[in-house]
TIFI-881097 format. One line per 2 residues: number of its first residue (from 0); for each residue y, x, z of C-alpha. Coordinates in Angstrom, 3 decimals. Each point is the difference from the previous one (the first is absolute). Layout:
residues N
NUM> Y:X:Z  ...
//
This chain:
residues 810
0> 14.619:89.860:-36.005  1.645:3.322:0.700
2> 3.441:-1.563:-0.426  -0.847:-2.766:2.473
4> -1.292:2.505:2.554  3.177:2.079:-0.228
6> 2.108:-3.185:0.475  -1.876:-0.888:3.153
8> 0.473:3.494:1.383  3.721:-0.242:-0.597
10> 0.218:-3.412:1.784  -1.991:1.276:2.956
12> 2.343:2.919:0.307  2.929:-2.359:-0.037
14> -1.666:-2.297:2.627  -0.047:-2.986:-2.411
16> -3.379:-1.775:0.200  0.979:-3.446:-1.390
18> -2.704:-1.540:-2.263  2.803:-1.700:-1.946
20> 1.523:3.351:-0.736  -3.336:1.297:-1.214
22> -0.405:-2.883:-2.422  3.538:-0.128:-1.319
24> 1.104:3.638:-0.335  0.625:0.266:-3.761
26> 0.671:3.715:0.098  -3.338:1.179:1.290
28> -2.612:-2.829:-0.304  0.787:-1.270:-3.531
30> -0.879:2.399:-2.764  2.854:1.066:-2.294
32> -1.609:-1.494:-3.099  -0.548:-3.303:1.727
34> 3.601:-0.026:1.234  1.198:0.551:-3.547
36> -2.167:-2.846:-1.304  1.347:-2.364:2.639
38> 3.578:0.975:-0.756  -0.649:-0.447:-3.656
40> -1.545:-3.458:0.530  2.937:-1.029:2.160
42> 2.566:1.155:-2.547  -1.932:-1.648:-2.855
44> 0.023:-3.241:1.935  3.687:0.083:0.810
46> 1.329:1.572:-3.233  -1.555:-1.636:-3.016
48> 2.985:-0.456:-2.339  3.238:1.803:-0.719
50> 1.944:-2.582:1.900  -1.912:0.857:3.198
52> 1.905:3.357:0.121  3.100:-1.980:0.806
54> -1.638:-1.013:3.330  -1.080:3.542:0.794
56> 2.574:0.425:2.794  -1.100:-3.188:1.579
58> -3.670:1.061:-0.265  0.746:3.362:1.626
60> 1.906:-1.753:2.800  -2.960:-2.350:0.579
62> -2.398:2.939:0.156  2.245:1.782:2.507
64> 0.168:-3.162:2.129  -3.740:-0.372:0.017
66> -0.348:3.665:0.912  2.315:-0.390:2.946
68> -1.841:-3.142:1.130  -3.358:1.741:-0.143
70> 1.380:2.963:1.919  1.260:-2.374:2.710
72> -3.373:-1.698:0.263  -1.700:3.389:0.221
74> 2.328:1.126:2.756  -0.579:-3.268:1.940
76> -3.775:0.330:-0.304  0.175:3.611:1.268
78> 2.052:-1.128:2.987  -2.441:-2.800:0.940
80> -2.965:2.311:-0.390  1.583:2.527:2.281
82> 0.774:-2.630:2.632  -3.540:-1.415:-0.078
84> -1.474:3.462:0.315  2.149:0.764:3.044
86> -0.924:-3.338:1.631  -3.713:0.557:-0.512
88> 0.276:3.481:1.450  1.828:-1.303:3.086
90> -2.481:-2.872:0.522  -2.973:2.342:-0.206
92> 1.597:2.303:2.525  0.748:-2.923:2.362
94> -3.556:-1.306:-0.187  -1.332:3.455:0.807
96> 2.291:0.192:3.031  -1.063:-3.525:1.207
98> -3.662:0.836:-0.449  0.349:3.169:1.997
100> 1.926:-1.894:2.740  -2.698:-2.753:0.192
102> -2.774:2.563:0.261  1.867:1.719:2.829
104> 0.524:-3.321:1.858  -3.637:-1.047:-0.489
106> -1.220:3.275:1.321  2.381:-0.337:2.936
108> -1.186:-3.595:0.776  -3.665:1.013:-0.168
110> 0.672:2.987:2.187  1.842:-2.101:2.608
112> -2.598:-2.776:-0.233  -2.805:2.405:0.738
114> 2.017:1.535:2.814  0.656:-3.490:1.551
116> -3.553:-1.249:-0.353  -1.716:3.354:0.358
118> -1.904:-0.924:-3.160  -1.541:2.349:-2.449
120> 0.743:-2.093:-3.113  2.819:-2.389:-1.090
122> -2.473:-2.882:-0.373  -1.096:0.340:3.589
124> 3.594:0.050:1.140  0.862:-3.116:-1.995
126> -2.912:-1.914:1.529  1.192:0.935:3.515
128> 3.520:-1.336:-0.724  -1.188:-3.294:-1.524
130> 0.009:-1.818:3.379  3.534:0.985:1.054
132> 1.309:-0.840:-3.454  -1.580:-3.487:0.173
134> 1.649:-0.565:3.367  3.276:1.128:-1.475
136> -0.438:-2.516:-2.866  -0.713:-2.823:2.422
138> 3.025:0.961:2.042  2.228:-0.210:-3.039
140> -1.613:-3.358:-0.963  0.602:-1.337:3.505
142> 3.597:1.110:-0.280  0.309:-2.005:-3.229
144> -1.636:-2.993:1.720  2.551:0.186:2.774
146> 2.800:0.175:-2.537  -1.448:-3.040:-1.747
148> -0.244:-1.913:3.283  3.576:0.913:0.862
150> 1.060:-1.278:-3.420  -1.906:-3.234:0.540
152> 1.593:-0.490:3.411  3.424:0.641:-1.477
154> -0.591:-2.723:-2.588  -1.078:-2.411:2.744
156> 3.066:0.790:2.088  2.292:-0.400:-2.999
158> -1.446:-3.430:-0.732  0.347:-1.111:3.625
160> 3.587:1.162:0.239  0.998:-2.323:-2.863
162> -1.436:-3.111:1.662  0.954:-2.711:0.484
164> 3.466:0.594:-1.437  -0.922:1.344:-3.421
166> -3.519:-0.890:-1.173  0.715:1.177:-3.535
168> 0.648:3.551:1.245  -3.085:-0.195:2.211
170> -2.084:-0.622:-3.075  0.853:3.399:-1.499
172> -1.867:2.180:2.561  -2.755:-2.607:0.223
174> -0.480:0.117:-3.768  -0.132:3.813:0.154
176> -2.656:-0.220:2.693  -1.938:-2.584:-1.977
178> 0.139:2.113:-3.164  -1.196:3.018:1.993
180> -2.976:-2.000:1.260  -0.818:-1.063:-3.562
182> 0.258:3.573:-1.295  -2.284:1.347:2.709
184> -2.512:-2.725:-0.744  0.050:0.833:-3.693
186> -0.562:3.705:0.783  -3.018:-0.723:2.171
188> -2.512:-0.228:-2.818  1.024:3.179:-1.881
190> 0.046:1.865:3.337  -3.472:-1.308:0.872
192> 1.186:-1.890:3.070  2.099:2.797:1.512
194> 2.572:-0.894:2.672  -1.584:-3.391:0.597
196> 1.514:-0.240:3.472  3.484:0.709:-1.249
198> -0.375:-2.568:-2.775  -1.246:-2.615:2.443
200> 2.812:0.794:2.424  2.686:-0.329:-2.659
202> -1.417:-3.284:-1.225  -0.231:-1.376:3.528
204> 3.477:1.210:0.779  1.485:-1.673:-3.062
206> -1.825:-3.222:0.835  1.079:0.083:3.648
208> 3.554:0.786:-1.010  0.087:-2.995:-2.333
210> -1.330:-2.250:2.757  2.540:1.417:2.427
212> 2.850:-0.490:-2.480  -0.992:-3.599:-0.560
214> -0.261:-0.593:3.733  3.460:1.418:0.618
216> 1.567:-2.187:-2.669  -2.052:-3.032:0.951
218> 0.960:0.365:3.649  3.642:0.066:-0.987
220> -0.418:-3.177:-2.065  -1.927:-1.666:2.815
222> 2.834:0.694:2.403  2.381:-1.648:-2.444
224> -2.324:-2.982:-0.298  -0.141:-0.384:3.774
226> 3.748:-0.311:0.057  -0.218:-2.865:-2.480
228> -2.860:-1.566:2.023  -2.440:0.075:-2.912
230> -1.834:-2.168:-0.893  2.768:-2.525:0.290
232> 0.899:-2.005:-3.131  3.479:-0.698:1.388
234> 0.844:3.682:0.571  2.878:1.492:-1.961
236> -0.912:3.293:-1.652  2.555:2.795:0.399
238> 0.936:2.906:-2.225  -1.962:2.253:2.347
240> -3.065:-2.123:-0.773  0.491:0.430:-3.765
242> 0.674:3.738:0.328  -3.123:0.590:2.073
244> -2.018:-2.073:-2.462  1.298:2.107:-2.879
246> -0.750:3.290:1.815  -3.635:-0.959:0.304
248> -0.110:-0.719:-3.721  1.643:3.374:-0.696
250> -2.610:1.751:2.108  -2.845:-1.756:-1.802
252> 1.361:0.623:-3.508  -2.568:2.681:-1.032
254> -2.868:-2.078:1.346  1.216:-3.071:-1.878
256> 0.255:1.851:-3.304  -3.476:1.508:0.406
258> -1.672:-3.285:1.004  -2.727:-1.359:-2.274
260> -0.988:-2.896:2.275  2.140:-2.609:1.804
262> 1.962:1.960:2.593  1.384:-1.325:3.275
264> 3.716:0.764:0.230  0.868:1.754:3.280
266> 2.789:-2.407:0.987  -2.218:-2.968:-0.794
268> -2.782:1.446:2.148  2.474:0.151:2.895
270> 1.122:-3.570:-0.652  -3.634:-1.113:-0.148
272> -1.000:1.546:3.343  0.672:-3.131:2.111
274> -1.975:-2.129:-2.446  -2.905:2.463:0.038
276> -0.027:-0.069:3.801  -0.099:-3.805:-0.079
278> -2.831:0.084:-2.514  -2.047:2.408:2.104
280> 0.624:-2.038:3.134  -1.295:-3.191:-1.572
282> -2.728:1.279:-2.299  -1.308:3.245:1.506
284> -0.155:-0.959:3.662  -2.306:-2.323:1.926
286> 2.041:-3.074:-0.923  -1.792:-3.069:-1.421
288> 1.831:0.627:-3.255  -2.005:3.202:-0.387
290> -3.423:-1.654:0.019  -1.948:1.034:-3.143
292> -1.033:-3.564:-0.766  3.643:-0.993:-0.342
294> -0.035:2.161:-3.143  3.431:0.057:-1.631
296> 1.080:-3.433:1.164  2.677:1.446:2.275
298> 1.027:3.466:-1.121  0.406:-0.856:-3.688
300> 2.307:-2.864:0.920  1.826:2.218:2.476
302> 0.596:2.598:-2.690  1.275:-2.491:-2.571
304> 2.131:-1.768:2.586  1.585:3.235:1.213
306> 0.956:1.092:-3.516  1.384:-3.454:-0.813
308> 1.981:-0.094:3.250  1.796:3.305:-0.649
310> 0.299:-0.313:-3.772  3.589:-1.254:-0.072
312> 1.173:2.475:2.639  -1.498:2.936:-1.864
314> 1.423:-1.012:-3.355  3.462:-0.448:1.479
316> 0.197:3.142:2.149  -2.600:2.538:-1.127
318> 0.070:-0.822:-3.719  3.513:1.388:-0.654
320> -0.805:3.257:1.841  -3.120:0.570:-2.062
322> 1.759:-0.918:-3.227  2.848:2.425:0.724
324> -2.352:2.836:0.917  -2.205:-0.279:-3.096
326> 2.776:-0.839:-2.461  -0.323:2.278:-3.030
328> -3.358:1.241:1.282  -3.188:-0.071:-2.037
330> -1.386:-2.378:2.632  2.843:-2.493:-0.322
332> -2.305:-2.472:-1.748  -2.897:0.339:2.442
334> -0.148:-2.989:2.341  -1.707:2.040:2.727
336> 3.261:1.866:0.529  2.755:-2.428:-0.959
338> -1.497:-3.280:1.241  0.178:-0.087:3.818
340> -2.651:-2.719:0.251  -2.429:2.077:-2.045
342> 0.856:3.032:2.144  -0.754:-1.935:3.202
344> -3.297:-1.273:-1.437  -0.956:3.585:-0.845
346> 0.867:1.094:3.547  -2.138:-2.732:1.577
348> -2.994:0.235:-2.328  -1.618:3.083:1.673
350> -0.504:-1.776:3.328  -1.209:-3.114:-1.823
352> -2.449:2.103:-2.014  -1.255:1.557:3.221
354> -0.642:-3.477:1.405  -1.730:-1.157:-3.201
356> -2.278:3.052:-0.104  -0.942:-0.458:3.642
358> -0.703:-3.698:-0.434  -2.104:0.442:-3.145
360> -2.087:2.621:1.761  -0.574:-2.400:2.919
362> -0.995:-3.015:-2.114  -1.953:1.850:-2.698
364> -3.276:-1.157:1.565  1.139:-3.617:0.259
366> -0.205:-1.303:-3.573  1.799:-3.298:0.482
368> 3.013:1.690:1.593  0.091:2.819:-2.543
370> -0.051:-2.477:-2.881  2.761:-2.103:1.495
372> 2.168:2.992:0.864  -0.175:1.490:-3.488
374> 1.421:-3.240:-1.384  2.756:0.124:2.620
376> 0.762:3.607:-0.909  0.329:-0.730:-3.729
378> 2.184:-3.016:0.731  2.209:2.160:2.218
380> 0.409:2.594:-2.754  1.026:-2.734:-2.419
382> 2.430:-1.446:2.541  1.724:3.380:0.429
384> 0.321:0.373:-3.764  1.178:-3.542:-0.628
386> 2.299:-0.675:2.974  1.750:3.373:0.161
388> -0.493:1.367:-3.544  -1.673:3.051:1.484
390> -1.382:2.291:-2.690  -0.755:3.116:2.045
392> 2.336:2.036:-2.189  -2.071:-0.728:-3.109
394> 1.784:-2.662:-2.080  -2.487:0.340:-2.859
396> -3.228:-0.744:1.885  1.345:-1.291:3.295
398> -1.135:0.688:3.538  -3.712:0.681:0.221
400> -0.216:-1.749:3.368  -1.921:0.641:3.195
402> -3.105:-1.462:-1.627  -0.166:2.953:-2.398
404> -0.457:2.550:2.789  -2.348:-2.191:2.024
406> -2.305:-0.486:-2.970  -0.189:3.747:-0.572
408> -2.223:0.023:3.070  -1.312:-3.524:0.417
410> -0.443:-1.424:-3.507  -3.779:0.397:-0.137
412> -0.411:-1.675:3.381  2.339:-2.840:-0.933
414> -1.766:-0.521:-3.333  -3.328:-0.099:1.800
416> 1.323:-2.628:2.416  1.509:-2.175:-2.714
418> -3.119:0.232:-2.133  -2.247:-1.052:2.851
420> 2.306:-2.899:0.851  0.129:-1.133:-3.637
422> -3.762:0.241:-0.554  -0.705:-1.789:3.270
424> 2.423:-2.730:-1.006  -1.779:-0.222:-3.345
426> -3.357:-0.355:1.730  1.414:-2.724:2.241
428> 1.293:-1.853:-3.068  -3.366:0.166:-1.682
430> -1.802:-1.121:3.178  2.340:-2.960:0.563
432> -1.585:-3.464:-0.548  2.632:-0.965:-2.580
434> -0.206:3.268:-1.948  -2.141:-1.537:-2.727
436> 1.735:-3.379:-0.106  2.286:-0.915:-2.876
438> 3.639:-0.325:1.010  1.113:-3.296:-1.542
440> 3.009:-0.496:2.259  2.065:3.075:-0.875
442> 0.125:-0.471:-3.765  1.313:-2.821:-2.184
444> -2.036:-1.919:-2.552  -0.560:1.875:-3.218
446> -0.286:3.350:1.827  -3.209:1.898:0.608
448> -1.039:-0.244:3.635  -1.239:3.195:1.667
450> -1.986:0.161:3.188  1.670:0.397:3.365
452> -1.589:3.425:0.120  1.703:1.105:-3.224
454> 3.368:-1.227:1.253  -0.443:1.854:3.279
456> -1.080:3.168:-1.813  3.207:0.005:-2.063
458> 1.977:-0.621:3.182  -1.779:2.981:1.536
460> 0.850:2.192:-2.990  3.637:-1.116:0.298
462> 0.005:0.784:3.720  -1.297:3.510:-0.684
464> 2.772:0.461:-2.567  2.579:-0.956:2.603
466> -1.514:2.616:2.308  0.703:2.891:-2.346
468> 2.601:-1.072:-2.566  2.755:1.716:1.988
470> -1.675:3.392:-0.145  1.951:2.605:-1.955
472> -2.777:2.388:-1.009  -1.896:-0.889:-3.144
474> -3.203:1.588:1.260  0.038:-2.165:3.128
476> 0.578:-3.197:-1.958  -2.717:0.849:-2.476
478> -2.469:0.728:2.789  0.621:-3.456:1.465
480> -0.459:-1.578:-3.416  -3.281:1.759:-0.707
482> -1.522:0.250:3.464  0.746:-3.535:1.203
484> 1.137:-2.401:-2.695  -2.300:1.243:-2.758
486> -2.866:0.079:2.487  0.548:-3.630:1.032
488> 0.286:-1.113:-3.616  -3.171:1.863:-0.880
490> -1.940:-1.556:2.868  1.192:-3.500:-0.866
492> -0.795:0.537:-3.659  -3.513:1.028:0.987
494> -0.363:-3.120:2.142  0.990:-2.264:-2.907
496> -2.355:1.829:-2.344  -2.833:-0.438:2.456
498> 0.722:-3.728:0.075  -0.341:-0.214:-3.782
500> -3.165:2.085:0.109  -1.524:-2.377:2.546
502> 0.910:-2.987:-2.171  -1.572:1.565:-3.062
504> -3.122:0.907:1.968  -0.425:-3.541:1.315
506> 0.675:-1.716:-3.322  -2.081:2.228:-2.251
508> -3.766:-0.185:-0.341  -0.320:3.781:-0.017
510> 2.139:0.320:3.102  -1.946:-2.588:1.912
512> -3.251:1.674:-1.008  1.064:3.521:0.942
514> 2.033:-0.642:3.134  -1.133:-3.407:1.177
516> 2.256:-2.859:1.039  0.264:-1.850:3.294
518> 0.342:-3.728:0.369  3.454:0.466:1.471
520> 1.146:1.864:-3.093  -1.320:-2.716:-2.300
522> 1.547:-2.734:2.125  3.378:1.778:-0.119
524> 0.025:-0.326:-3.800  -0.729:-3.723:-0.110
526> 2.725:-2.321:-1.236  3.168:1.966:-0.531
528> -1.259:2.764:2.309  -0.682:2.377:-2.861
530> 3.385:-0.663:-1.593  1.673:0.367:3.370
532> -1.523:3.421:0.639  1.145:1.140:-3.446
534> 3.471:-1.493:0.426  0.390:1.859:3.284
536> -0.569:3.277:-1.796  2.138:-1.037:-2.962
538> 2.895:-1.227:2.130  -0.094:2.998:2.332
540> -0.170:2.500:-2.870  2.852:-1.722:-1.839
542> 2.087:-0.115:3.173  -0.493:3.731:0.600
544> 0.660:0.722:-3.661  3.251:-1.969:0.021
546> 1.196:1.554:3.252  -0.788:3.533:-1.177
548> 1.900:-0.590:-3.232  2.927:-1.319:1.998
550> -0.047:2.942:2.422  -0.256:2.463:-2.868
552> 3.424:-1.175:-1.192  1.669:0.276:3.400
554> 2.514:2.797:0.478  -2.020:1.801:2.671
556> -3.156:0.296:-2.091  1.977:0.684:-3.189
558> 1.651:2.961:1.739  -3.404:1.126:1.241
560> -1.364:-0.131:-3.546  3.005:1.839:-1.461
562> -0.310:2.724:2.615  -3.711:0.332:-0.758
564> 0.716:0.314:-3.723  2.739:2.577:0.578
566> -2.400:2.065:2.058  -2.764:-0.380:-2.592
568> 2.295:1.314:-2.759  0.524:3.345:1.742
570> -3.468:0.442:1.519  -2.801:1.650:-2.018
572> -3.031:-2.231:-0.484  -2.277:2.449:1.800
574> 2.197:0.014:3.140  0.078:-2.554:2.806
576> 2.508:-2.742:-0.760  0.637:-1.520:3.442
578> -1.146:1.882:3.078  -3.685:0.787:-0.441
580> -0.479:-2.617:-2.733  -0.644:1.181:-3.544
582> 1.294:-1.641:-3.180  -3.299:-1.834:-0.455
584> -0.057:-1.312:3.550  3.562:-1.253:-0.258
586> -0.738:-1.740:-3.296  -3.139:-1.607:1.395
588> 1.919:-1.669:2.806  3.303:-0.798:-1.762
590> 0.267:-0.048:-3.799  -1.344:1.677:-3.113
592> 3.616:0.318:-1.147  0.706:2.741:2.568
594> 1.489:2.997:-1.784  0.502:-1.871:-3.296
596> 2.965:-1.826:-1.496  -1.702:-3.373:0.243
598> 1.333:-2.709:2.281  -1.929:-0.557:3.190
600> 0.056:-0.585:3.733  -1.783:1.323:3.040
602> -2.157:-3.169:0.017  -1.255:0.188:-3.603
604> -3.587:0.840:0.956  -0.159:-2.785:2.602
606> 1.631:-2.471:-2.414  -2.551:0.784:-2.695
608> -2.865:-0.346:2.458  1.131:-3.389:1.325
610> 0.819:-1.202:-3.495  -3.499:0.911:-1.204
612> -1.489:-1.760:2.996  2.122:-3.089:-0.656
614> -1.083:-0.088:-3.650  -3.625:0.346:1.030
616> 0.347:-2.856:2.484  1.659:-2.156:-2.661
618> -2.883:0.603:-2.391  -2.480:-0.962:2.700
620> 1.945:-3.192:0.759  -0.034:-0.912:-3.673
622> -3.670:0.850:-0.188  -0.771:-2.116:3.056
624> 1.400:-3.025:-1.858  -1.418:0.808:-3.410
626> -3.522:0.917:0.966  -0.480:-3.104:2.142
628> 0.804:-2.431:-2.823  -3.525:0.017:-1.544
630> -1.668:-0.602:3.369  2.458:-2.664:1.100
632> -0.201:-1.785:-3.382  -3.727:0.357:-0.503
634> -0.695:-3.748:0.270  3.002:-0.837:-2.118
636> -1.051:2.396:-2.718  -3.450:-1.579:-0.213
638> 1.185:-3.656:0.025  -1.848:-1.920:-2.768
640> 2.203:-3.101:-0.092  2.623:1.032:-2.558
642> -1.657:-2.131:-2.691  0.131:-3.262:1.983
644> 1.117:-2.973:-2.093  2.055:-2.737:1.664
646> 1.214:-3.272:-1.384  3.214:0.172:2.042
648> 3.147:-0.716:-1.955  2.102:2.965:-1.141
650> 2.847:-0.820:2.406  -2.277:0.472:2.999
652> -0.897:3.609:-0.863  3.134:1.252:1.801
654> -1.390:-1.357:3.236  -3.029:2.262:-0.162
656> -0.482:2.072:3.155  -0.834:3.667:0.282
658> -3.644:0.912:-0.467  -1.709:-0.166:3.428
660> -1.542:3.451:-0.450  3.523:1.419:-0.273
662> 1.301:-1.481:3.241  -1.291:2.678:2.354
664> 0.819:2.985:-2.252  3.459:-1.474:-0.489
666> 0.509:-0.275:3.747  -1.126:3.601:0.491
668> 2.317:1.142:-2.779  2.944:-1.869:1.493
670> -0.776:1.355:3.469  -0.077:3.557:-1.335
672> 3.209:-0.413:-1.977  1.770:-1.580:2.946
674> -1.020:2.929:2.201  1.079:2.579:-2.567
676> 3.281:-1.814:-0.632  0.708:0.014:3.718
678> -0.966:3.642:0.487  1.117:1.810:-3.150
680> 3.332:0.459:-1.637  0.814:-1.943:-3.144
682> -0.536:2.923:-2.368  -3.470:1.106:1.162
684> -1.058:-3.634:0.450  0.860:-0.810:-3.594
686> -1.760:3.144:-1.242  -3.165:-0.927:1.874
688> 0.165:-3.648:-1.105  0.584:0.949:-3.611
690> -3.000:2.284:-0.165  -2.190:-2.444:1.932
692> 0.957:-2.906:-2.245  -0.779:2.083:-3.059
694> -3.499:0.546:1.398  -0.401:-3.711:0.855
696> 1.283:-0.968:-3.423  -2.483:2.287:-1.684
698> -2.837:-1.394:2.134  0.769:-3.689:-0.679
700> 0.751:0.597:-3.664  -3.205:1.854:-0.778
702> -2.471:-1.435:2.533  1.087:-3.647:-0.111
704> 2.046:-0.874:-3.040  -1.906:2.051:-2.573
706> -3.443:-0.616:1.528  0.131:-3.774:0.447
708> 0.429:-2.953:-2.351  2.545:-2.563:1.038
710> 0.327:-3.672:-0.483  3.366:-1.679:0.185
712> -0.549:-0.639:3.694  -1.262:3.521:0.621
714> 3.000:1.504:-1.820  2.380:-2.143:2.049
716> -1.726:1.044:3.228  0.195:3.675:-0.995
718> 3.688:-0.424:-0.760  0.482:-1.524:3.415
720> -1.798:2.944:1.613  2.261:2.507:-1.763
722> 3.038:-2.017:1.046  -1.207:-0.046:3.624
724> -0.384:3.786:-0.013  3.497:0.352:-1.457
726> 1.391:-2.313:2.683  -1.515:2.181:2.700
728> 1.603:3.076:-1.546  3.369:-1.728:-0.392
730> -0.028:-1.196:3.588  -0.294:3.583:1.250
732> 2.584:1.563:-2.289  3.320:0.779:1.691
734> 3.017:-1.771:-1.351  2.222:1.933:-2.340
736> -2.575:2.744:-0.462  0.141:0.016:-3.799
738> -2.330:-1.537:-2.603  -2.882:-1.999:1.486
740> -3.465:1.497:0.050  -3.026:-1.731:-1.445
742> -2.788:0.111:-2.553  1.895:-0.739:-3.239
744> -2.904:0.701:-2.339  -2.400:-2.196:1.983
746> 2.641:-2.690:0.355  0.558:-0.111:-3.785
748> -3.759:0.054:-0.585  -0.512:-2.959:2.354
750> 2.830:-1.894:-1.692  -1.505:0.633:-3.442
752> -3.433:-1.035:1.261  1.499:-3.159:1.462
754> 1.631:-1.286:-3.199  -0.610:-3.773:-0.284
756> -2.095:-1.445:-2.759  2.658:-2.606:-0.569
758> 3.451:1.356:0.723  3.235:-1.795:0.586
760> 2.722:0.223:-2.581  1.499:3.443:-0.139
762> -3.084:1.723:1.408  -2.713:1.738:-1.985
764> -3.467:-1.574:0.372  -3.144:2.050:0.437
766> -1.381:-0.373:-3.523  3.336:0.809:-1.654
768> 0.253:3.120:2.102  -3.478:0.968:-1.109
770> 0.932:-0.460:-3.643  3.180:2.063:0.323
772> -1.551:2.805:2.012  -3.185:0.288:-2.025
774> 2.157:0.123:-3.121  1.055:3.471:1.151
776> 2.962:2.107:-1.065  3.535:-1.241:0.312
778> -1.156:-3.580:0.424  -1.975:0.884:3.128
780> 2.878:2.092:1.348  2.410:-2.886:-0.535
782> -2.346:-2.397:1.766  -0.236:2.275:3.053
784> 3.777:0.339:0.096  0.319:-3.790:-0.214
786> -2.374:-0.335:2.951  1.978:2.659:1.933
788> -2.890:2.432:0.064  1.385:3.576:0.230
790> -2.842:1.769:1.804  -2.890:-1.144:-2.194
792> -1.066:1.480:-3.299  -1.437:-2.010:-2.868
794> -3.443:1.262:0.939  0.506:-1.070:3.635
796> 1.098:-3.467:-1.119  -3.027:-0.482:-2.234
798> -2.328:1.134:2.819  1.627:-2.423:2.442
800> -0.002:-2.999:-2.367  -3.647:0.650:-0.719
802> -0.766:-0.813:3.627  1.061:-3.647:-0.343
804> -2.929:-2.216:-0.697  2.146:-2.073:-2.363
806> 0.655:3.023:-2.252  -3.547:1.249:-0.183
808> -0.757:-2.524:-2.757  3.103:1.045:-1.971
//
């Protein structure tokens, strides 16, 4: 420790205070013994064998080089340390001088402030100077305002100086002014509304300047047009005309590029001025053509006629100028800017829209005129699209039309009007005397006949479709479907259901007991009255069902369904699907397939309802025939004369007439079948006949054939009765309608019962048939096949043969 202390004293005397020197001085800080050990370790590491002495010179040279390098590093470190120390000393001295100078100045300011304000303290002096300083700030701010206003005026003057010769150069100061207005507006919010007057002034100035620039250029173009006597189709357009047209396009270039809606081109607005004046003269003045009740009869035709009249002129003269101006431009494919006809339509549409808005407002309380005008408006939109290929600058979706904007305000009112008209028309149809009559004249034989009311209801639904099928918004179309068409269908469905309910009440014992029945209701069901009331429901329901299926496959309703499904796929189930309608509400009035991958249509619910009603009516028609058979045939079923024995020769049995007790039931049956054949289509008629004949067959087979004993004469008479029934059925069957209907089992049973006791050659007599059939097995089966019996079993045959008196002794 003593050695280290002496070394430090020596370095302090020498003025060397480097920490590196303290750490690395081998002479004073490293003990002698330690230095020897280090030297010894170094030499042992470098000289380990005798051959290493040969490299001793090289080793010594390396050590000397390292020594020199370390000495250089030490000298460099001492130099840097000295420089840093001097810099720190100078900086400290400078800071002391600045601090002393600031304290002197502060004291001087406080002293002068108190002298000026005669205040005792600096705070009191500062408070007294606050007012003058605020005035000074406002003065400087006013000076900046004046500079800003001078700058704004210079931009305005620069823009004016370039017009009308160089509109492109005029745009430069205008754009600067416009950008300044935008910047000030953006700075308003962070500055908490500061400089509101300046911001407003700059915005107004930029707007006024733009209007002034357009007026200057438009006036120049108008003067050129006057020279060419515009509008004159025979006028020759000069180069001056084309140049002035192009200047207006140059001036409007920024506005065109920034446009997001159809924009009126400045030169086209100038060209359209005479037409706009004509339009206002005819349709905004006190002329007869401006009467509200004329609706769009005149001005829509005027508009279309004007465009058609100037179409060729525009394409020949204005088209090339537009094409040349926008060539290579991003808007070169936009018809609003390269098609002169589309540009003229765009220029004239604002005044037409003004007229349409005014007219709709005037007639909004006159339903019949509003309804008629909306159809005119949609037809006009379609005419513009179709005749002039006008797409409003949107080739993907097309022009939205004037109807789009009108319905933004007036859709609810229009829907209310159309709904009231449709429902009133429906009520008139239902109240008409022929509403419940079957329409035999409009449909061919073999087709189900609806009522006149059903036909008129479908016509009404079709008329409503024509009222709204040109709408472009899905929500509007769906509202019409649900609010009007679905409502009419639902009301008519309820009316048909009520008709069936009344029928069931009148014809059922329970219904008559609970609700009572009037004489008029009973009289209405006499004869074919009951069948007629059921056929009205059946025919009407089938007509509606067929029409709804047909409409569901039409392009308009297919698109409506596809759009509904697309919306359902991206709408959560808990959200409203269309307007204020939830998923459940939409499904209840359209289809259960909404939101699924199943096929469907917007009329699925209505189709299912009318189909169910039709099926119910068909069952009631079948029941009306079936359940009356026992009552109508009551005397026939109890006839005791089947065992009568007659001595007439066998050849006279074919002349036997129908049983008298069957005459009246047979007439009723034929009357009913004739009515059904006339009223129903072939398919439902055959279904009803088939089921009814099965019931009649079962009744005659079990209650006559198997309950009575028959003599030869009785069997022949029964056979004749069955044949007469079959003849009635055959007479009502439409030609070419497939296999004939009948009672095959009863017919075979009657034929087996009617086998002769003594048969002609080639025919099987009664007793032989008994022997074969009672033999059983294959023999009985072969006998039935020989007799042509395919619907009778062996048991049936035995039961039938047992009813002949001649076989009862066998």
